[in-house]
N, C-alpha and C positions, 0 to 999 in steps of 0.2 A: 617461702622466700627463695627466689632463684638466684644462683650465683651469676655475676656478670663479668668478673675478671679474676685472674689469678689461677693457680693450679687447682686441679680437682681435689676434692676432699678424699675421695676413694678411687682406687684404680678400677677401671671397668674392663671386663673381658671383651677383647676385640674378636670378631669372627675371623677364624683362620680356615684355610683350605690347603689341601695337598698341592705341592708344586706340580705344575703341568709338564715341566721339562723332565724332571727326574722321577715323577710320580711318587714322591715321598721317600725315595730311596737314598737321598742326599748325595748320590754320585751319578755321574753319567759315564758311559763307556767311550773311551778314546780309541785310538787305533791299536795301541798295545796295552794300555792299562786304564784303570778307572780314574776319573778326575772329579774333584769336588764340583758340585753344581753351583754355578755363579748366580743363577736366577733366584735362588732362595738362601744364599750364603751357607750352603751345605747343611741346612736344617730340615729340609723336606716340607716346610710350611711357609705360606705367603699370606698376606692380608687378603681376605675375601672381598673387601670393598674396593680396594685399589688394584690388586693383583701384583703389588710390589713386595719385594723382600723387606722384612722388618729389620731394623737395626738390632744387633745382638743383645744389647741391654734390654730393649723392649721385648724381644723374643723370649728371653729368659724369664722376665716378669710374667708374660702371658702364659707361658707353659707352666710356670709355678702356680698361677691362679687356677688354671685348668686342672692341674694335678690335685690341688687342695680341694676343689669342688667335687672332683670325681671320687677322691678318698672319703669325703664327707658323705656323699651319696651311697657309696659302698658300705660304709659303717651303718648308715640308717637302714640299708637293705638287709644287713646281716643280723640286726637286732631281732630277737624272737618275737613273733607276733602272738599276742595273747588270744586265746581261744575262749570258748564258752565256759570252759572249766574254771578259768580265773574269775569270771563274773559270778559263777555259781558259788565259789568259795568265799567271796567277799560279803560283808554284811551290808545289805542295801536298806535296812531299816524300814521296810515296807510291810512287815508282818505285824501281828498284834503286839502292842506294847513296844514297838521299835525293834522287834526281832527280825531275823533274816527270813525273807519270803522267797522260796525257790520256785513256786508254781507247781510243785509235785502234788 
């Protein structure tokens, strides 16, 4: 069943890209000092679909969603990968009488 009206049930990650004016640095060089980039609201990120700066409340949500997904991906990558020794030590019940068969 597709939703036809109302707010979305879940927040979706919008595609972001680095600001082309400040190149993600959040500041641009003035004559004597650095100024906040107005093209990206001094965040360094703009919407990849429209090229416009995101409102700050939406930007905070999008960066939080990206940070959470990146942290989850890193935690999955840091988990130790089981090798053949783990399978060798488990009882696979393939031997005679349901014993462990290792193929040796």
